[in-house]
N, C-alpha and C positions, 0 to 999 in steps of 0.2 A: 487415496492411494498413498502408500508409504514407500520411501526408498531408503536403503541403507548403503551409503557410499556409492550412490548412483544406481544401485540395483534395487528394483522394487521387491519388497517382501511383505509378508503379513505382520502387523504389529501386535505386540503383547507386552504386558507388564513384566513377564519373565525375562525379557531382554535386559532390563536394568541389572538384574542379579548376575546374568551371564557376562556382562561387560564391566563388572566391578562397581556398578552404581554411579558412573560418572558420564552418562550419555548427554548429548545435546539434542533436545527435542525441539524442532522448529515446525510451526504450523503456518501454512500459507492460506490466507483467507481472502474473501471478498469483503472489504471494509463495511462495517455496519450491518452485515447480514445476520439476522437473529439465529439462523441455523448454525452458522459458523461459530458465533459467539457462545452458543449453548454447548457445542462440542469442545470448544477451547476451555470453557469453565470446568466442564466435567474432567477433561484431561489434566488440568492443573490441580483440581481437588484430589485426583488419584495420585499424582506425583507428590503433592504436598503430604498426603497421608503416608507416603513412603519415605518422607524425610526431606524432600526438595523444598527450598525456600526462595530461590532466586528466579524471578520472572523478567525476561527481557522483552521490551516492547518497542514498537516503531514510533517512538516519540523522542523528543530531545532529552539530553542529559538533565537540563533544568526541570523539565516536566516530570521526569522520573523522581528527582529529588523532592519536588513538591508533593508528589503522590506519597512518597515515603513519610513526609512530615504529616500529611493528612491521616495516614494509617495510625499515627500515634495520637491524633486529636480525638476529642470527645464529641465533636459535632462534624457536620459536613460543609461548614462555611468555606473551607479552602477548596474542597472539591467543586463546589458551585462556582467559586472564583476562577478556577481553571477553565471553565467554559463560559466566561464572561466576554471573551474576545475570540476572534478567529472564525473560520468558515464552519465550525461545528458547534457554534454557540446555541444556547437554548432559544434565542429569538429567531435567527435565520435558518437554522436546521434543527427544529425541535425533536424530530424523530431520531436522527442520528445521535444527537447530544444525550437524549434520555436513555437510549440503548447503552451508550458508553457509561453513563452515570450509573445505571443499574448493574452493569457488568462489574465495575470497580467496587460498588457497594457489596455485591455478592462475594467478591474476593476478600474484602475486609471482614465480612461476617463469617465466612467459612474457612478462610485461610489467613488468620490475623497476623501471622509472623512473616507474611510475604514481603520480600524486598524487591522493589522495582528497579530495573536498569534501563534507562532511556538511551538508545544507541543511534538515533537518527541525527541528522544535521538540525540546527536550530532554524526552522523556517521563519519564525517570528523574531529574527535577530534584532530588528529595530524597535520592537515593542516589549513583549514579555521577556525575551532574552536579555535585552539591555536593562530592563527593570530588575531582573534577578541579579545581574552583576552589580547594579547600584546598591541593592539591599545587602549583598555580601560585603561590599566595600564599606558601607555604613556600619556594618557589624564588626569591622576590623578583620575581615577574612580575605583580604586581597592576596595574601601569600599562601593561600590554601589550595589543595588539589581541586576542591569544588569550584573555586574561582577559575583556575586554569582550564578545567574541562569545559566549563560554561563558555569561557572566552573562545576556546578552540572550536566548539560546535557552532558558535555564532559566526566565526570566520568561515567555517565550512558552509554555512547557510548563505553567507554573502557571496562566496565564490560560486556556489551552485546557481544562485539566482541571477548572477551577472550574465549568465548565458541564456536567461529566459526559459530555463528548463528545456533546452534543445537537446539533441543527442549527446553533445559533449557534457551538458549539465547533468543529464541522467547518469552518465557513466561516472562522473565525478562523485555524485551522490552514492552510487553503488559501492565505490571504493571506500568512501567515508563510512558508510554503514558497516562494512566489513572491518575496517580498522577500529571503529568504536566498539564493535562487538568483541573483538579480540582483546582490546584493552580491558574492558569490564570483566570478561571471563577469566583472564589470567591474573586478575587481582584476587580471585577466589581459589581456595583449595580445590583440587579435582573433585567434582561432585555433579550430580544430575541437575541440569538447568533446563528451562523451557523458554522458547521465544515465540512471539506472535507478530507476524509481518504480512504485508500484502503478498498475494500469490506470485507477483512478478519477481520478488526477491527470494522465493523459496522453491518453486517448482523444479523438480529434478530434470525434466525434459525441456530444454531451452528452445522455445519456438523462435521463428524468425522475427516475430514482433518483439519478443523479449530481447533478442540480440540487438535489435534496433534501438532499444531503450537503455540497455545495460552493458553492451559489449558482448563478448563471447561467453562470459561467465557472470552469473548473478551472485548475490551474496552467499547463498547456500553452497554453490559450487566452489566459490573461493574458500569458504570455511572448510569444506570437505578436503581441499588440497592440504590443509594444515592439520586437521583433526581426524581425518580418515574414518575409521569404524566407529568413532564416537557419535557421528552424525546420524540422526533419524529424522527424516522430514515427512510430514503429513500434509498432503495437498487437499485443502477443503474448497478449492476454487470452484465457483459455479460459472466461470467465464464462458466456457463452451458447453452449452447444454442442449444443442440440437441433436436430432437423430441422424444427421448426415454430415458429411465433410464438404466444406465449400471448395469449389474448383478454384485453382489459382487465377487471380484476376490479371496478374502481370503488370507491366508498366502502364500508367495512365497518362494520357496527354490532355491537359486541362488549360484552357486559355492560351494555347500555343506552346506550352512547355510540358515536357515529359518528366514524370516522377516515378521513382522506384516505390513499390508498395510492400507493406508487410501485413499479413493476416493478423487481426486482433482477436476476433471471436465471432460466434454466430448465435442467434437466438431463435428458438422455435416458438412462434407465436400462434400455433395451430389451436391453442386453447383459448385464444383471445378474440374478441369481436373487432378485429381491425382488418383492413384490406390485404395485409401481407401474411404469408405463411412462414417465411423465413426472412431474416435480415442478417446479412454478413457485414462485418466492418473491416475496413482496410485503412491503414495509416499511410499517408503520403510523406515520405522521408524528406527532411530539409525543405519544407514548403511554407512555413509559417509567414515569413516575410512577404512572400508573393501573394498571400491571401488576406493579409491583415486588414487592408482597406477596402476589400470587395463588399458591396452592399448585399443585403439579404433579399431573397426573392420569394420567401414564404416561410412556413414553419413545419418542422417534422411532426409526425403524429406524436402526441404527448406520451404515449406508452413507451416509445423508443428511448428517450432520455431517462424516463422514470425507471425503466427496468435495466438499462444497460450503461448508465452513466459511469459506474465504477470501473468500466473497462478502459476509460479514456484518460490519457495524460493531459496535463495543462499545457497550453500554448502549442497545440498541434492541430493538424488538419486531417479530417477523416472522410472517407467515402462510405456511405451506407448503401449497400446493394440490396434492394428490397424485392423479393420474389412474391408476386401476387398469387392468389389462388388459381388463376387461369394460366400461370406460368410466365406471364409477362414480367420482365425485370426492369426496375426503375432505379436510377442512381441519384443520390443527393450528396452534396458536399457540405460539410459544416466544420467550423473551427471551435476549439475549446480554450478560449482565453481565460484569464483568471476569474473564477466564479461562474463562468457561463455554463459549464457542464452541470451545475447544480440547479439551474433554473428548470421550472416545470415545462416550459416550451423553449426549444432550441431552434433558431432560424437556420435555414439552409441557404447557401450562397448562390448568387446570380453568376453562374459560370457556364462556359461552353466546353463540352467534352468532344474531342476529335477522334 
């Protein structure tokens, strides 16, 4: 789906010419999904052929700068180094890392004059962010814009993570993403640019779950307030892929406390050999501290985290409402602490629902 200033329209390359060639194309993806990445690469190649050169990405400023240095290099040593640490590295997440590796390699091969703009906060502010600042200082670049932007995004990362990626942390990050995007864009002459971000930051129709993470407006909606008809957003999200709409679950009372819930998404498993036909996910607002120390009672079916893990935020608690083939509904509660949602098997919690 594509929306222009909040109105869904059919997209075409002719739109660039009609609007003076200075549109802002945003693509909302499920991270690491090959289908999304293929469409994004095709879209960038088409825009590049038409003269676009600036590609905005959901990575930090320092990461974007290092990608730009790699674009000028004769080998891939720097690109490999970028995935030597972190949750997407070649050792701990080989599939995701190799998909990203191949994506950037294809950009370099087919669109060699691409300039990357990283507009996210610096999540790795204590490691790679600090190392990049040290390298700039050693090179006598402490008084440069590059140093200042790196330091700013490191501080943004520190502020966001101080809240443990709670609702407040998510909203702070959304505001930072918007501010960083505007800063990078307005350094350029008006021209066509493209951005690739997670679907939560781009989708035109803000769901209750998104509001719970980002506030009333996500990054795309905030940018649309400033840039109006320049905005063209394409939603590649595969988050809700079932053939039906889940009924509202309403507030849930767990272990004697009632929590407000937000619908996250639903998966149709009718093509899979598991006991469930549909699985709906609900996020329990402001619940992390209450569930942090609760022990596990078992594990979810491995297909659930494998297929749906990109729906979940870090440091949150979710209810998986599993509808069996005979219509019976089972509910499981699980938490997504740092790194947990990337495991093949996710434990569900020993709780009592009232």
